[in-house]
N, C-alpha and C positions, 0 to 999 in steps of 0.2 A: 290374446291379440299381440302380434309382433310389435316390437318397439318402433320400428320404422313406420308402421301403419298409424300408430297413435300420433307421432310427430307429423306425419304427412297430413292426417286429418286436421290437426291443429293449424298447420300452415295453410291448408286449403281454405279453412274458415277465415284465417287472418287476411289472406289475399282476396277473399270475397269482398271485403270492404276496402282494403288498401289499394288494390289495383283496378277496382271497378270504376267505370265511367258513370255508373248508375247512382252512386252516392257522392255527395259533395260536402266538403268542409265549409262551415260558415260560422261566423260569430254574430251575424246580423239576423237575430231571431224575430225581428219585426216583420220581415217578409215571409216567414215560414208560417203556414196555416196549420195549427195544431188541433187535434181532436181531443178535447178534455175528457171524453167519455171512456178512453182506453189508456192503458199504461203508456207513459211517454216513450219508453224504449220500443215497445211494439209499434207505436205510431211512427217512430223514426224508421224502423225496418220496413214497414208495409206501406206507408203513405208518403210522407214528404221527403224522406231520405236525405235530409240536410241536418247537420249538427256539428258540434265541436268534438274534441277528443274524448270527452266524457261519454257522449252518446255512442261513439264507435267502440270504446272499451267496454261499456256496459253491455252492448249488443253481443260482442264477441264472447264475453264471459258467460252470458246466458246460453249462447249456442254451444260453447264447449261443455258446459254443465249438462245440457240436453244430450250430448254425446257421451256422457259419463266420464268426462275428463275434469277433475277438480281444478278450479280456477279462481282467481281473485283479481279485482281491479286495484291497481296501484296508482297513487297520485303523488307526484313529485315535480321535479324540474328536469328539463332536458336542455343542455347547452349552457351558454353564458358568454360573457364578453371578457376576453383575456386582457389584463392590464400588464403590458410588458415592463413598465417602470417598477411597479411594486410586486410583480410576479404573482398575481392572484386573479381569480375570476370574479366578475360581478354577475350575480344571478338575480334577474329581475322577474317581476310578475309575468312579463310576456314570455318567459321561459317555462311557465307552469305547463304541465302535461299529464295526461293519464294514459296508461297502457295496461296490459294484462299479463299475468303470469299463470301458466298452467303447471300443475304439479304432476311430475312423472316419478314413478318408483324406479329404483336403480336398474331393475331388469327391463324397464321400458325406455331407457336412455341409450340411444346408439352411441358407440364409442367415438364416432365422428363429431358429436356435439358436446361430449362430456368435458366440462372445464377441468383443467389441470388441478390435481389435488382432491377431486371429488370421488375418486374410485371407491373409497370406503363409506361414502355417505349412503343413507337409506333411500334418499330421494333427491330431486332436483327441480328447481323452478325454471321453466322455460319461458323466456321473455318473448312476448308477442306484441306487436304494435300495429293495430288495424287502421290507424289514422292515415288517410291518403297523404302522399308525399307533400303536396302543396299546402297541407294544413299543419305540418310539423314546424315547431319553433326552430329558428336558426341556431346552429350550434356554435357559430363563431360570428364575431362582428364583421360586417362588410365595409365598414368605413375605412378610408385610406387618406393619407396625406396629412396636411397641417391640422385639419379639424379633428382627425382621429388622435393625433398627438396631443392637442389641447385637451380633448376629452379624457385621455389617459392621465394627463397631469392633474386635471381637476379631480378625477376619481381617486388618484393616489393622495392628493392633498386632503380630500374628504376622509379617507381612511385614517391618515395620520392624525387629523383633528379629532376624529371620533375616538381613536385608540389612546392618544396621549393628552387629550384635554377633557373631552366629555366623560369618558369612562375611567378616568384616572382616580379611582377611589383610594382609600388609605392602604389597602392591601396591595394594590398595583403600584402605589408610590413606593412602598417598601421593596417590592421586587425590582422595579425599574430604576429607581433613583438611589434610595438609601442603602440597600443591600450591596450593590456594586461599589458604592463609595466606601462603606465600612470595610468591605473585603479588600479594596485597594489600599486603604490606610493600614489595615492589619498586615498585609503583605509587606508594605514599605517599612513598617515598624519592625517586623521580623527580620527583614534584610539588614536594617540598621543595627539591631541588637546582635545579629549574627556577625556583622562586620567588626563590632566593638569587642567581641569575645575572642 
């Protein structure tokens, strides 16, 4: 099977969910009527067609496997809120997400999608995200103005408190306080001894 055909089939299945108006993203499962007699993913695909990213990812992985394309469901985080004061991202539970990776052998990977440095690899995991766009977590914070700045200040203060007060065990005290002090005293002593000689 040509490489472009495998990738095309995977993308068609991904878009079956991602771009369809037939399926809807929801976190409100009270309104969804489920059939407890059948598999939840089968029920999602055939009956109610409403679910969160885990349903979309599970359904796509099963469809890919039915096509003979090895795949796995990956659970992690997508996005975060950037704190410009401390130069870090805050990743919250609301950024949790599930997607799919399909395994392609090297001869099945078109050069147009091969990541740099992967030429010698035996295979490649192609990332697929079947969750409709409106169900994806935000990748950046949309807050602006004074409230956003106050939020960043509070987030940075919380990080400093956590790092330098709550988690400051004896090992971190040695690294952050005592070792720099001892090193600076040693340097000063060496400079004084060197000046006297």
